[in-house]
N, C-alpha and C positions, 0 to 999 in steps of 0.2 A: 504494499499499499504506500502510495506516494501522494503528497499534496503539492500542487504547483499553482502559481498565479499567472493569469493571462496578461499579455501586455496591456490590454484595455484596463484591467483592474489596477495594474501598477500605476498607470497614468492618472486614473481617476482618484485613487487613494492619495496620491501625491497632492493633487488639487485640494482635496478635502482637508488633509493635514496642514497645508500651507494656510488655508483660510482659518483653521482653528488656531494655528500658531500666532497669527496676527493678533488674536484676541487674548490668548493665554497659552504660552509655550508648554507649561507643565501639564495643562489639560490635554493638549495635543499628544504629548508623549505618553500620558496615562491611557488615553484613548487607544493609541496604536498598540501599546503593550497588551492591553486587555483584549483588543480585537484579535491580535495574533494568537493569543491563548485560546480564544473561542474557535477560531478557524482551524488551529492545529488539532483541536479535539472534536471538530464537527463530524468526523467520520464515525465517532462512537454514538452519535445521536442522529445520523443521517436519515434513517427510516422514520424518525419522529417529526422531522421538519415537514412543513407544508410544501406541496407541489408548487413550483414557481409560477407566479402570475405573468411572467414575461415569456415563458417557454411552455410548449405543450407536452414535452417529453416528461415522463415520470422519473427519469434519471436526473432531472434538474430540480433542486430544492432551493427554497429561500431561507436564508439565515437572517433574522431580523436582529439588529444590534443598535441601540441608542439612536433611533430615528433613521437608520439606514437599512436597506435591503441588499443582501449580498447573495446573488445566485451562484450555486455550486453544482457542477456537473460531475456525475460519477461515471467513469468509463470502465465498465465491468471487464472488458477484454484485457485492458492494460492494468487494471486494478489501480486506477489513478483518479484522484479528486482534483478537479480544475476550478479555481475560483475565477468566475467569469467577469465580474465587475462589481461596482458599488453604486447604489442609487439612493438618493435622499428621498425619504417618504414624503 
């Protein structure tokens, strides 16, 4: 099992964190650390997450975190979780 981030997620989270850092740097750092923990452990709760509202496939689930939705795709063949992006609710 492997967890990887898409280039889209990487660029979107960078924008989110930059906006947060302008208001409060410590808040942005704490947000990123906690988000990383949630995403690293998402595979343990993957079946409990709701099917994504952005994709029709059952292998894409939405992780909701502090006002953001993060769709994650599970590739069964490669046994890989792919973090697709981050969308503000």
